[in-house]
C-alpha positions as CSV (number, residue, x, y, z in Angstrom):
1,M,-5.4,5.9,28.6
2,T,-5.3,2.2,28.5
3,I,-5.5,-0.3,25.6
4,E,-6.7,-3.6,26.7
5,A,-6.7,-6.6,24.4
6,R,-8.9,-9.5,25.6
7,N,-8.6,-13.0,24.4
8,L,-7.4,-12.2,20.8
9,S,-7.2,-15.1,18.4
10,F,-6.4,-14.7,14.8
11,H,-5.6,-17.1,11.9
12,Y,-4.7,-16.8,8.3
13,G,-6.7,-19.5,6.6
14,N,-5.9,-22.7,8.6
15,K,-2.8,-21.2,10.2
16,P,-3.3,-19.9,13.7
17,V,-1.1,-16.8,14.5
18,L,-2.5,-15.6,17.8
19,K,-4.2,-17.7,20.4
20,E,-6.1,-16.0,23.2
21,V,-3.7,-13.2,23.6
22,S,-4.5,-10.7,26.4
23,L,-2.5,-7.6,27.3
24,T,-2.8,-4.2,28.8
25,L,-0.9,-1.1,27.6
26,T,-1.1,2.2,29.6
27,S,-0.1,5.7,28.5
28,G,2.7,7.4,30.3
29,G,5.1,4.5,29.8
30,F,7.0,2.7,27.1
31,H,6.1,-0.7,26.0
32,A,7.9,-2.9,23.4
33,L,6.6,-6.0,21.6
34,L,9.4,-8.4,21.0
35,G,9.6,-11.8,19.5
36,P,10.9,-13.9,16.7
37,N,9.8,-13.7,13.1
38,G,6.3,-15.2,12.7
39,A,5.4,-14.7,16.4
40,G,2.4,-12.5,15.5
41,K,3.8,-9.0,16.3
42,S,2.6,-7.5,13.0
43,T,-0.7,-9.3,13.3
44,L,-1.3,-7.9,16.7
45,F,-0.3,-4.4,15.5
46,G,-2.7,-4.8,12.6
47,L,-5.5,-5.7,15.0
48,L,-4.8,-2.8,17.3
49,T,-4.9,-0.3,14.3
50,R,-7.9,-2.0,12.6
51,L,-5.8,-2.9,9.5
52,L,-7.0,-6.4,10.3
53,A,-10.6,-7.3,11.4
54,L,-11.0,-8.9,14.8
55,Q,-11.8,-12.6,14.5
56,Q,-12.1,-13.4,18.2
57,G,-11.8,-11.3,21.3
58,D,-12.0,-7.5,21.6
59,I,-9.8,-4.5,22.1
60,L,-10.7,-1.6,24.4
61,M,-9.2,1.8,24.0
62,A,-10.0,4.0,27.0
63,G,-12.9,1.7,27.6
64,Q,-14.2,2.0,24.0
65,S,-14.6,-1.3,22.2
66,L,-13.1,-1.6,18.7
67,K,-16.0,-3.9,17.9
68,K,-18.8,-1.7,19.1
69,Q,-17.4,1.9,18.9
70,P,-14.5,1.7,16.4
71,A,-14.4,5.4,15.5
72,E,-14.4,6.5,19.2
73,A,-11.8,3.9,20.1
74,M,-9.5,4.9,17.2
75,R,-9.6,8.7,18.1
76,Q,-7.6,7.8,21.2
77,I,-4.5,6.7,19.4
78,G,-1.9,8.0,16.9
79,V,-0.2,5.5,14.6
80,V,3.1,5.4,12.8
81,F,3.2,2.3,10.6
82,Q,6.2,0.2,9.7
83,Q,5.9,1.1,6.0
84,N,5.9,4.7,4.9
85,A,2.3,6.0,4.6
86,L,2.9,9.6,3.4
87,D,1.8,10.9,0.0
88,L,5.1,11.6,-1.7
89,D,3.6,14.0,-4.2
90,L,2.1,16.3,-1.5
91,T,4.1,18.7,0.5
92,V,4.9,18.1,4.1
93,R,2.2,20.6,5.2
94,Q,-0.4,19.1,2.7
95,N,0.2,15.7,4.2
96,L,-0.5,17.1,7.7
97,L,-3.6,19.0,6.6
98,Y,-5.0,16.0,4.9
99,H,-4.6,13.8,8.0
100,A,-6.0,16.6,10.2
101,A,-9.1,16.8,8.0
102,L,-9.6,13.0,8.5
103,H,-9.7,13.7,12.2
104,G,-12.2,16.5,11.9
105,L,-9.9,19.4,12.7
106,S,-10.6,22.8,11.2
107,R,-8.1,24.1,8.7
108,K,-7.0,26.8,11.1
109,E,-6.5,24.4,14.0
110,A,-4.8,21.9,11.7
111,R,-2.3,24.5,10.5
112,L,-1.6,25.7,14.1
113,R,-1.0,22.1,15.3
114,G,0.9,21.2,12.2
115,D,3.3,24.1,12.6
116,R,3.7,23.3,16.3
117,E,4.7,19.7,15.4
118,L,6.9,20.7,12.5
119,E,8.7,23.1,14.9
120,R,9.1,20.3,17.4
121,F,10.6,18.0,14.8
122,Q,12.7,20.8,13.3
123,L,10.9,20.6,9.9
124,L,9.1,23.9,9.8
125,D,11.5,25.2,7.2
126,R,10.6,22.2,5.0
127,A,6.8,22.5,5.3
128,N,6.3,23.5,1.7
129,E,8.6,20.9,0.1
130,P,7.2,17.7,-1.5
131,V,7.8,14.7,0.8
132,R,9.5,13.0,-2.1
133,K,12.5,15.4,-1.6
134,L,13.0,14.4,2.1
135,N,15.4,11.8,3.2
136,G,14.1,8.7,5.1
137,G,14.8,10.2,8.6
138,H,12.9,13.4,7.8
139,R,10.0,11.4,6.3
140,R,9.8,9.4,9.5
141,R,9.7,12.7,11.5
142,V,6.8,13.9,9.4
143,E,4.9,10.6,10.0
144,I,5.4,11.0,13.8
145,A,4.3,14.7,13.6
146,R,1.2,13.6,11.6
147,A,0.3,10.9,14.2
148,L,0.4,13.6,17.0
149,L,-1.8,16.2,15.2
150,H,-5.0,15.1,16.8
151,E,-3.4,15.0,20.2
152,P,-3.9,11.2,20.8
153,S,-3.6,9.8,24.3
154,L,-1.4,7.0,23.1
155,L,1.1,6.7,20.2
156,L,1.6,3.3,18.5
157,L,4.8,2.9,16.5
């Protein structure tokens, strides 16, 4: 799996943030995006995850264009955002089932995969607890488990 960003440029109003950025990320490795505050890291992440619309350039995920085939492209990745994105009033399992439904998984498959991920992250015994009762570290584990449910080729954190 490869993510290829081609000539990305982005601006907020008159302020340019990214200018003709190109990069290639491949699965099977670890890549880190480092830079000072205001360098465009969050903007690039926003473009990769479609939180921000492409203004110039394109992003290919496993050859699928975010501009031309956004749904196909996004199926290839799992995402854990910087800010917590769990529903605090739902249980751990309900959060996973909801996410799985968004990815078209049957309830049976979602439950099997959810239990597998909860076991992996040592949270199976907390599956029926509201997320609100979990500490920050456990919430983060749930978010990672959720991002892995649809078995993405690449995980963006």
